[in-house]
N, C-alpha and C positions, 0 to 999 in steps of 0.2 A: 503493500500500500504505501503508495506518495500521497502527499496533499501538499496545496498551498493558499496562502492566505492575505486576502486583499480589504483593507480597511475603505470603508463607504462613508457614506455621508450621514449626518443625524446618529452617530455614534452606533455605526453597524458593522459586522464584518462580513465577508463571504468565504467561506470555506469551499474549493474545489478539490476533492479527493476521488483518485483513481486508484480501482484494484485491477491488477492482474486476475485474466481470466483463471489462472491456476490457483490463485486464491480464492476467486469469486467461486470458482467449480466446488470446493467446500460448502459452502453454502446451499447452493444446489443442492448438493447430497444430502446435507441436513433435511434441507425440507421436503426432499423428496420422502426419506425415510419417516418424517411425520405424518407425509401425506397418505403413506403406505398404510400408516395404523386406519387411517378414515374410509379407505376405498374397500368395496366389499369387491372381489373378484371369485367369481364360483370356481371349488376345486382348492382352494386356499383359505389359509386362515388369516385373518387380519394382521396385516403386517409380516406377512412370510413369502406373498408373491414374489416372484423375479423383476429385478427393476424395470427390465425391458418391456415385460408385459403391462407393468404399473404405468412407464410413461406413454405407452399407448392408448391407456384410458384418462389419462389426466388431460388436462388443459394447459398445454407448453406455457402461453404467456401467464396463466395462475402462477405455474412453477417458479417462472421468474421473477414474479411480483413480488413470489413471499420471500424468496430467496434477496430478493435487493433490499425488504422493508429489516429481516434479520441482519444483512451487511452493515445498512446505516448505521442502526442503533448499534451494532458493536463498534465500528471503526470511528462515528460520532463520538461516543463517549471515552475513546481512546485516544483522540486527536486533544479534547479539550483538557484531558489532563496532561497534554505535555505543554500545553500555551500558554499564554501569559495573558489571558484575559479574562475577567469575571462576565461570564454570561447571565442575561436577565431574560425570562419570556420563553415560549414556546419557538424553537426553531422553523424556517419554512424549509421543504426541500424540491429540489428540481431536479429529476432523471434528466442527464443528458446523452445518456451511451449505455442501452439494457440489450444484449444479444447474446445467444450463445457462440461458444468460440471468441466473444471481443473481452477486451476489458471493461469492466461497469467503471461508468463515470457520474459523477453526480456534483452537484454543487448544494449547500447549506447557507443560507442567510439568516442571524440572528444577530438581535440586539444584545451590546457590551455598555459595561458600565465606563464612561470617558476616562481615560489617562489623564491627570491631571498635574500641570506642572506648576504647585502652589507656591507662592512666593515666600518671602521670610516673614509669616505671620508673626515671629515673636517681637520682631522689629515696630510693625503694625500696632500690635497691642501695647508697646511702653509708650507707642505717641498719641495715645487717645487719652484725654484727661480725665480725671475723677471729678466729680462735682464732691465738694464740702457738704459734710450733714449738718445740718443745722435745726434745731428745734425750737421754735420761740414759745413765749409765754400765752400767745393768743391762740396758738394752735392747741398746748394743753388744756386751756379754758374752754376752748370748742367741744375738744373731747369731755369735758367734765359737765358742761351743760347738756350734751347729749345723753350723760348717764342719769344726771338727773331729771332729764324730761323723759326718760324709757321708764322712769319709776314714779312719774305723777301720777296721781289719782284724781280722777274726774266726779265733779259734783254735779248731779241734774240741778238745774236752775228753773225756778217758776217766775223769772223775773226777765225784760226784754233784755234781748241780745245787746251788747256793748262791744266795743273794739276792747280786744285781749281775751275773750271768753273763746270756747272752741265750740265752735257749730256743726251741725250736720244737716245740710238740705239735699234737696230733692228739687230741680228744677227743668224747664224746656221752653225750647223758641220754634216756633212754626218757620222761623227763617233758617235754622239749624239743624241739618240733618233729619229732615221731613218730620219735625218735631220729636228726635227721638229725646227721652227723659235720663238724664243725668243723674247721679248721687255723689255728693263729694262732702268732704269732713277737713275743717281745717281753723287755723286759730284768725279770728275775725280782726282783718286790720293791718294784715302784711302782705297785702299788693298779690294775693295767688291768682285771683281771676281779672276777668277784664278791668280797665277803670272803671270805677263809677257802679260797678256791681256792688261790691262789698257794703259799700255806705247805705246802698238800698235795704241792706239788712238789719242795719242798726234799728233797733226798738220793735221787733219783732219776738213773738212769744212761741214758744213750743206748739206745733201742731196750726200754726196760722199759717194763712196763703195769702200772695200780694204778687199783682201785676205791675211792671213797671217798664221804661223804656230806654235806652242806651245809645248812643252814636259813637260806634268804636273808634278808636285811633289810625290812622295809616299803616302803622308798621302790625297791626293784628289782622290775621287772617280771616275775616269775617265782611260781608257784604258792608261795603261803604253805604250804611244809608241807617236811617233810627230802627235797632232791632226790639221786638217786643219781648219779654222774659216772662213765663210765671213761676215763681217759688212757692215752697213749704218749708215751713221751719221744723225739720223735725228732732232737734234737740240743741238747748243750749246749755253746756257747761262751763262751771269753772274748775280751773287747772290748777290744784293745790302742789306746787313743785315741794319737792320735800328740801331739809337744810343742809347741805354739806359742813356736816362736821364730823367727829372721830369717832361718834356713836353708829352714824349711817355709814360709815367706809368700813367700818368694821362688821357689817351687816352684808355688805359685799361681797367679802372674802376673807382671804386671809392677808390682810392688811391691818399696821397697828395704827395710823390715823392718816390726816390729809395728807401731808407731807408723803406718807410711803406710797400711797395713793398714785399722789402725782411723779412722783419717780419712776413707777411700773410703768405710769403712760408715756412718759418722757422715752422708757427702756423701747418701750411698744412701738412708738414713732418712728425711732433710729430704725428699728427693723426693717418696718415699711419703707421708711425712705432708702435704705439699702438697698433692698429686693428691687425697689422701682429704679435704683439709680442703675445698679447691674443691668438690667433688663435693657434699658436704653444704652448703656455702654456695649452689651452684647449687639445689638441690632447697630450700632454704629461699626463695631468691629467686623462684623459682616460686611456691611455694608461696603468698607472701605477695600476689604480682602475681595469681593465681587469685582471692585474697580481696579484689580491690578491681575486678573487671572480671565482667561476666556475658555470656554468648552462646549462642547454640544451635547445636548441631553437626549437619553433614548427617547423616540416617542413613544413608546409601551409605558415609559414612567411617567411623564409629561399627564398620559392618557390614565391613566391610574389615576392619577391625584387630583385632577378634574372629577373625576366620578368621586373622588373620597371628599372632596370639598361641597360638590354638587348634592350628595348624602348628609352631610351634617348641615348644609343649607333647609334641607325638606324637613330635618329633624327638627333645627330651631323655627322654622314657619309652623310646623304642628304643635310643638309645644310652648312656645311664647306666643305668638299670633293666634294658635287656637284655630287655624285655617287650611283647608288640603290646599296642595301644592298646585292645583289646575286654578283654583282661585284667586291664589298668590299670583300668578301668572297673567291673567286676565287684568289685575289691580294693577299691577305696574307695564301691564300691555308689551311683554315679552314673551318667544318660546324657551323654552327648556334649551333648544340647542344654543341660542344668544348668550342663554346663560353658561351654559358649558363653555362659551367661546370667551365669554369677559371673565371665565375664572382661570383662563390659560396664564396670566401674568404671575398672578398669585401663585398655583402650580408650580412654574418654572422655577421663581425665588424660592420656593419650601426647599424642592429639590436640590438646587444649587446649595441653600445653605447644610443640607443633610450629607452631600457629598462630600462638601470641603470640611468639615467637621470630621467626618469622617475619614478622612485624609489626615488631619492632625493627630486624632487619635492614635493612627497606626504609626504615626511618626514618633510619638511619644509614649507609646506603649503604654495607655491608659488602659488600665484594668479593672474589674470589682470583683470582689471576692463573692461566693455563696451566702453568707452572714450579712452581706448590707443590701444584696436583693431579697431576702428572706425578710427583714426587719422593713423595709418598705411595703412588700406584700401585707405584712402582718397588721401594718397599720390600714390599709385597706379592706381586711379583715376583719376586721373591727365594728364596721359598720354593716356587718352583716351579724343575724341573731345567731348561725352557726357556719361551722367550715362546708359541712353538707350543704348548704343554701346555698353558700357563696360558690361552691362547685357548680349548682343548678344553673347558676346566670352566668358566671364567667369562665373562660378558657386558663386556668390556670397556668398552664405551660408556656401558652401565648403572653400572659401577664409577666410571667417570668421574663421572658425575652423582651417585653415592653418595659421592665425596670432597668433592666440590665443598660441597656442601649440608651436610657433618660441619665441613669447613672453615671455613666459614659461623659454621656455629653456635660454633665454638671461639674465632673471633674475636672474637664479639659478648659472649662469656661472659667472655674474657680483658677487654676493654673496660671491662664491666660490674664484674669486680671490681677492676680497678684505678682505678677513679673515687675 
């Protein structure tokens, strides 16, 4: 057997293989032996009839095709074990010559991972500035206010609504979404609705209904005319915010006093900002890296990633927008083919990032051990009532591979960030 390799566009290769007839004849004999077991010839047990008689009874072209298939599989796997390419997807086979007494010739086209001449990624990493992490008193105060508001107690009022009260309303307008009825709840006077709306709620009692008109501002996406509204006051409540003191803080958790809580909040904000800054740094690193390298992508990988992104979009539309994907396409006035086409750039960027990181991981010999992977899996399994229940919903072997790659990427980013 001899073969040659030609590199094609879009990260493909063509392997041309020629098997001399003296070698190919062995495949014919093996195939003939298999066919003898299946053919029934009077006077002979299955598989014991002479070859000459069997050849007279079988389709010669069928024998050649079976032998060719056997030869293709064996020689293809032998070739790919010898060549320095990483193959992906199924190969496309084209037979060039298939006759008795002639060499068997065929060619195979298959997608391969691109060979990347990666630039000095360490120097690129060193050149990217890191943002200084600062936490202000105002940011800590904002978190404290959120904590207090989240534990506020609501007291129903029988008095007229006033600014600062928490109100729950039901309202509609014949000029907005064909009179659809909306419900909302908010602190009165904070300007959460269109200008002039909340002022009309002042003085209303629980259960009271009211009609009024508002002329919307230019910036609001509403008809440019006086719009009628009908509102019903469902609830008027006073919000009792707890006092921030040491007793309140101790009830929240393992905190000694208010200062201890503030320290904890500051530490949490620092970690949050560190993670955000690292993500921004990683995006900038990959952006700069891609600017210095160019390589073609296998079309099959791009198509796979496009379909994966489409599947993810469909799930989000169903879960977050609560609608079927066909209805979503009607609303945005696009076809599924247009959506897939629009996802191509994003798909290409994801694949480029993955391939570049893969090269760096190989160059830096980044590895993860079984214990690290198991720890991550165990964290996830805590969300399930039992391991048996988890096995019903997830593929643990696939999950193991996923976390293995995820941890490698985390390690390589940590390494580059700290250079």
